[in-house]
Short mmCIF file of the C-alpha atoms (twelve columns), coordinates in Angstrom:
data_MODEL
# 
_entry.id   MODEL 
# 
loop_
_atom_site.group_PDB 
_atom_site.id 
_atom_site.type_symbol 
_atom_site.label_atom_id 
_atom_site.label_alt_id 
_atom_site.label_comp_id 
_atom_site.label_asym_id 
_atom_site.label_seq_id 
_atom_site.Cartn_x 
_atom_site.Cartn_y 
_atom_site.Cartn_z 
_atom_site.pdbx_PDB_model_num 
ATOM 1  C CA . MET A 1  0.000   0.000  0.000   1 
ATOM 2  C CA . VAL A 2  1.262   3.428  -0.905  1 
ATOM 3  C CA . GLY A 3  1.429   6.057  1.836   1 
ATOM 4  C CA . VAL A 4  0.930   9.732  1.110   1 
ATOM 5  C CA . THR A 5  3.433   12.049 2.778   1 
ATOM 6  C CA . LEU A 6  2.801   15.494 4.222   1 
ATOM 7  C CA . GLN A 7  4.973   16.992 1.498   1 
ATOM 8  C CA . THR A 8  2.731   15.443 -1.174  1 
ATOM 9  C CA . VAL A 9  -0.405  16.747 0.535   1 
ATOM 10 C CA . LEU A 10 1.095   20.249 0.631   1 
ATOM 11 C CA . VAL A 11 1.859   20.018 -3.094  1 
ATOM 12 C CA . TYR A 12 -1.775  19.030 -3.770  1 
ATOM 13 C CA . VAL A 13 -3.093  21.946 -1.705  1 
ATOM 14 C CA . ALA A 14 -0.737  24.498 -3.262  1 
ATOM 15 C CA . VAL A 15 -1.286  23.399 -6.856  1 
ATOM 16 C CA . GLY A 16 -5.033  23.077 -6.367  1 
ATOM 17 C CA . ALA A 17 -5.359  26.482 -4.724  1 
ATOM 18 C CA . ILE A 18 -3.330  28.261 -7.384  1 
ATOM 19 C CA . LEU A 19 -5.121  26.620 -10.286 1 
ATOM 20 C CA . GLY A 20 -8.536  26.948 -8.703  1 
ATOM 21 C CA . LEU A 21 -8.101  30.674 -8.226  1 
ATOM 22 C CA . ALA A 22 -6.563  31.105 -11.689 1 
ATOM 23 C CA . LEU A 23 -9.138  29.062 -13.611 1 
ATOM 24 C CA . GLY A 24 -12.271 30.548 -12.056 1 
ATOM 25 C CA . PRO A 25 -12.199 33.914 -13.816 1 
ATOM 26 C CA . MET A 26 -11.297 32.232 -17.117 1 
ATOM 27 C CA . LEU A 27 -14.504 30.205 -17.193 1 
ATOM 28 C CA . LYS A 28 -17.306 31.390 -19.427 1 
ATOM 29 C CA . SER A 29 -19.798 30.943 -16.589 1 
ATOM 30 C CA . GLY A 30 -17.751 33.220 -14.323 1 
ATOM 31 C CA . GLY A 31 -16.621 30.545 -11.911 1 
ATOM 32 C CA . PHE A 32 -17.937 29.907 -8.428  1 
ATOM 33 C CA . GLY A 33 -16.533 32.816 -6.437  1 
ATOM 34 C CA . TRP A 34 -13.047 32.850 -5.005  1 
ATOM 35 C CA . PHE A 35 -13.800 30.415 -2.178  1 
ATOM 36 C CA . GLY A 36 -15.672 27.996 -4.441  1 
ATOM 37 C CA . ASN A 37 -12.887 28.077 -7.023  1 
ATOM 38 C CA . LEU A 38 -10.298 27.531 -4.301  1 
ATOM 39 C CA . CYS A 39 -12.139 24.515 -2.858  1 
ATOM 40 C CA . LEU A 40 -12.861 23.060 -6.278  1 
ATOM 41 C CA . GLY A 41 -9.216  23.345 -7.307  1 
ATOM 42 C CA . ILE A 42 -7.974  21.692 -4.120  1 
ATOM 43 C CA . LEU A 43 -10.569 18.921 -4.393  1 
ATOM 44 C CA . GLY A 44 -9.599  18.275 -8.013  1 
ATOM 45 C CA . ALA A 45 -5.910  18.271 -7.158  1 
ATOM 46 C CA . PHE A 46 -6.472  15.676 -4.456  1 
ATOM 47 C CA . ALA A 47 -8.615  13.572 -6.780  1 
ATOM 48 C CA . GLY A 48 -6.061  13.640 -9.600  1 
ATOM 49 C CA . GLY A 49 -3.032  13.237 -7.366  1 
ATOM 50 C CA . LEU A 50 -4.405  10.410 -5.275  1 
ATOM 51 C CA . ALA A 51 -5.853  8.584  -8.279  1 
ATOM 52 C CA . THR A 52 -2.484  8.513  -10.003 1 
ATOM 53 C CA . THR A 53 -0.574  7.697  -6.805  1 
ATOM 54 C CA . PHE A 54 -2.811  4.814  -5.735  1 
ATOM 55 C CA . GLY A 55 -3.212  3.699  -9.345  1 
ATOM 56 C CA . GLY A 56 0.533   3.188  -9.529  1 
ATOM 57 C CA . LEU A 57 1.183   5.780  -12.241 1 
ATOM 58 C CA . VAL A 58 3.135   8.127  -9.953  1 
ATOM 59 C CA . VAL A 59 5.538   7.217  -7.165  1 
ATOM 60 C CA . ASP A 60 4.606   9.052  -3.979  1 
ATOM 61 C CA . ASN A 61 7.959   10.803 -3.498  1 
ATOM 62 C CA . ASP A 62 8.112   12.185 -7.065  1 
ATOM 63 C CA . LEU A 63 6.944   15.759 -6.479  1 
ATOM 64 C CA . ILE A 64 7.094   16.936 -10.095 1 
ATOM 65 C CA . ARG A 65 4.828   14.163 -11.336 1 
ATOM 66 C CA . ASN A 66 2.568   14.569 -8.316  1 
ATOM 67 C CA . ALA A 67 2.262   18.275 -9.102  1 
ATOM 68 C CA . MET A 68 1.426   17.508 -12.737 1 
ATOM 69 C CA . ALA A 69 -1.179  14.941 -11.703 1 
ATOM 70 C CA . ALA A 70 -2.668  17.403 -9.218  1 
ATOM 71 C CA . ALA A 71 -2.787  20.090 -11.899 1 
ATOM 72 C CA . ALA A 72 -4.516  17.748 -14.332 1 
ATOM 73 C CA . GLY A 73 -7.051  16.780 -11.684 1 
ATOM 74 C CA . ALA A 74 -7.773  20.386 -10.719 1 
ATOM 75 C CA . ILE A 75 -8.212  21.473 -14.333 1 
ATOM 76 C CA . LEU A 76 -10.367 18.487 -15.217 1 
ATOM 77 C CA . LEU A 77 -12.689 18.766 -12.221 1 
ATOM 78 C CA . THR A 78 -13.075 22.531 -12.636 1 
ATOM 79 C CA . LEU A 79 -13.982 22.143 -16.306 1 
ATOM 80 C CA . ILE A 80 -16.427 19.292 -15.637 1 
ATOM 81 C CA . VAL A 81 -18.236 21.238 -12.925 1 
ATOM 82 C CA . ALA A 82 -18.312 24.372 -15.098 1 
ATOM 83 C CA . ILE A 83 -19.870 22.407 -17.974 1 
ATOM 84 C CA . LEU A 84 -22.453 20.887 -15.636 1 
ATOM 85 C CA . LYS A 85 -23.217 24.335 -14.199 1 
ATOM 86 C CA . ARG A 86 -24.027 25.729 -17.653 1 
ATOM 87 C CA . ARG A 87 -26.611 23.026 -18.334 1 
# 
């Protein structure tokens, strides 16, 4: 079983927060407010980072790949929720 370190969790939070706040204003629907964008980015970063870590695609101590996986998760979740919001 793979364990997630504190350093990895901090990477997820930092990447998710930055991307959540950056992506919100770029959305056509206007985003979800700064707090909503922040939470959505962090949630997506955790989802993407943990999915790739526990799926065996990323080794837990590889911070660059963890940051890329967290970024992909944050972007993907933010876009999915924005598309669902427009419907």
